[in-house]
N, C-alpha and C positions, 0 to 999 in steps of 0.2 A: 403592499404585498406582505409585509411582516405581520400586520394585524390580521390579514387573511389566514396566514399560517397559525398564528397564535389562537385564533378563534375556531380553527377547523378541528376535525377529528383525526388528523394525521398522527400516526403512531410510529415511533422510531425505536428499533431495538439496537442497542450498542453492544458490540462484541469486542472484548479485550483479551488478548492472548498473553498469558503469563508463563515465564520460565525462569525460576530461581531469582526473581526480582520482585517479590511481593510488596515491598515498601513503595515501589514506583506505582504499582497497580492500585494500591490503597490510596495513594496520594491523588492519582488521576480520578478515581471515583469521587473523592472529596471535591476536586475542582469541578467536576460535572454537576455536582449538587447546586452550584451557583448559576447554572444556565437559566436564561429567561424562558426558554422553551422547556416545558416540564413533562410533556406527554411521551415519556420514554422509559424503558427499563434497560437493565444491564446484565449481560451474560459474561461471566469470566470463565475462560477455558485455561486450566492449568496443564501445561504440556509436560507432565511428569517431573515436576520439581522435586527437590530433596524434601524429606519429611518436615524439616524445620520451616521451610518456605511454605509448604502446604498448610501447616498449623498457623503461620502468620496470616494467611488468607482467611482461614476460618475465624480467627480472633479479630481481624481487622475489618471484616465485611459483615454487614448486618442483614440487609434485605435482598442483596443481589444473589442471583443464582450462580453457583460455582460448579463447573463440570471438570472432574478430575480424569484426565487421560491416563491410561495405564502405560503409555510409552510416549516418547517425544516424537510427535507426528510432523514437526516442522510447521511452516507458516500456513500453507493452504489447507492441509488436512486438519490442522489444529483449529483454525478459524471456522472451518466447515462444521465442526462439532457445535459451535455456537450458532452458526447460521441455520443449521438443521434442527435446532432445539425447538420443540413444538409443545406449547402449553395451551393451545387453543386460541391465543390472541391473534388478531388480524394485524400483521405487520405491513406497513406501507413502505418503509425504507429501513435498510440496515446501515449502521455506521460502524465501520471497522477501524479500530484504533490500536496502534502500538501502545504499550504501557509506558514507554519512555518519552511521553509528551508532556508539555506544559501548556495549559490552555488559559490564556489571559483574557480572552474576549468572552464576555458573558452572553453574547448573542451568536456564539460560534455555530451551534446547531441550527438556530433560526436562519442565519445567513446562508448556510449550506442548503437548507430547504428552499429558501427564496430562489436561489440559483436553479435548483432542480425543477421547480414549478415554472419559473419564468422561461426556461429553455426547453421544456418538455416537448413542445411542438417541433423543435428542431431535431429531435431524436436523441436527446441526452438521456442516458440511463445511469450514469455514474459521474461523480464529481469529487475533486479534492480541493482543500484549502491550500493556501501557500504554506510551505514547510520551511521554517527557519532552522536550518541545521547548525546548531551552536558550535560544534567542533570545527567548523570550517573557518570561522572568524571573518566570513565574507558577508557584507550587508545583504539582507533578504532580497532586495531588488536585483541583485546580481547573481543570485543562486539558481542552480539548475532545479527545475520543478517537475516537469513531465517530459515524456519522450515521444517522438513521432515514429510510427511504423514505417520502415523502409523496405525496399526490395531485398531479396535474399542475399545477393552478393554484397550489397552495402552493409547489411546487418552483420554479415560475417566479418568484414573489415573493421567495423566499429568496435567489435568485442575483442579484438586482438591488439593490445597496446603497442606492439612493435610496428604497427602500421599508422601510428599517430602522424607521421610526417606526410602521409597521404590524406588521412581523414580529418585532421584538425580544421582545415580551411573549408573544404567543399562538402563534407558530410555532416560534421558535428553542428555546424551552424543551422542546418535544416533539422537534424535529429533532435536537437535540444531547444528548438523554437527560439533561438537567440535573437532572430530578427524581430520577435514580438516582445522582447524585454524592454522596459520592466513590466512585470505582470500585476503590479499593485493597483488596486481599485478598479479592476476591470474583469470582464469575463473573456476567457479564451476557449473556443471550441477546439478540442485536441483529440489525439488518438488514444491516450492512456491516462491512468490515474497515478497517484503516488501511494504506494502500499503502506506508508506510515499512517495515513489517515484518508479514508474515502467513504463517501455515502453512495449507496447503490439502490436502485429500484428493486423492491422485494420480488415483484412478479417476474422481472427479468432474471434475477439470480437463480430463482427456482426453475424456470424454464431452461436456463443454462446448465442445470445440474450442478450449481454451486461452483466453487473454485476448482480449477484443474489441479488434481493432486499428484501430478507427475513430477513435480519438483519438491525438494525439501525446503529450500530457502533461495531467495533471489529470483528475479525475472518474472515474478507473478504479475507485475503491472502490465508488461507488454503481452503476456499470454492472455490476460483478461481483456486488454485492449483489442487484441486480434479477434477474440471471440465476439466482442461487441461489434467490431467492424464487419465480421462475417454475416451478421444479421442486419447490416445496414443501419446500425445505431452509432452513437458517438459519445464522447466524454467532455467534461467541462473542468477547466481550472478556474476556481473562484477566487479572484484576487481581492475580494472584499473582506476576507477573514484569514486568520493564520494560526498556526500552532508552532511552538518551539519544540525541536526534536533533539534529544540528547545523542541519538544514533549509536548503535553498537552496544547497547546495554546488555542484551542477551548474547549476541554473537561475539562480543569483545573484538570487533573489527570495525575500524573507521579509517579516516584519511591519515591519521597519525599513528595507527597501531594495526599493522598487517597481520592477520590471522590466516596462515596458509590453508588450514582446513576450510575456512570460510571462502577463501579465494578459489578453492577447488569446487566448492558448491556453486559459486558464481558461474564458472564456465560450463559446468555440467548442466545447469539450469538453462543457460542460453543455448547450449547444444540441443537440449530437449525441445526447446521452442523451434529451433531451426529444422529439426528432423520432423516434428509433428505438424507444424503449421507452414513450413516453407519447403519441405521435401528436399533437404540438403543432400541426402544420399550417402552411400557407404564411403566413397572416396573422399568426399567433402568432410564427412565426420572424422575420418582418420587424420586428415590434415589439420582439422580444427583442434583435435585432442593433442596432436604433436606440438602445434604452435602454442597452445595454452599451457601445456606442461613446461615448455621452454621458458615462457614468461614467468611461471612460478619458480622455476630454477633460478632465474635472474633475480627475482625478489628475495629469495633465500639468502 
């Protein structure tokens, strides 16, 4: 399969979003230059970084296209600038990468393409590698990777931490595919991707009108997963390759450093999903906001 991909005319466009962390972006581009699969180009989208960071990009990048946004558009709209960039090339797959990744596998792109081509007949249109979130100090085989789409009421409960005593045992096991762990060295057909790194069929993302821009940050994975599900397609977790993820480089929020502004983005994004795709309604929305703000108050 790998030789088939290597010898084919498959073309991949890589989209990397940058926000005030140009050193990470430049480093990631250097890592990508070592990939065994060579038929790709790179579009860097700068989400209105400060002038010093913009100049770093200009100085540190040679052949890659840089798109400078006039404002910080967030994750979905920012990446869409790269996904929509049209220079006449026929793109078969888009590979969307956070800039705070470390790629150690020289066959990273090739292995993702293998999975997409191998599982195409099963309806797979998007796939993620394993993500090794370094800040957790948890072995990769025990880390959360992708999430399952659940009914409205269960999704509501999952996103409110004060209900953990209810959700930990009977919802999260299903929500996080825990019964399928470990994910190493296997393919898992699943409902969503990981937004830190995913490859997606170009024809699908164009018909889908690209990423839903209704959120600024967070919950894009489940939104995209829902859109994929609505057209009776599916996703793939490819356990045959991985990337290391520094997590929180741009948002300054991770498991050990709580950023209240980012926490508010999280619940507003999940609320957007519940309203648009699950018809939560006015009463449910008000209750969701009240409970979410209470959780933020406790975290403060």
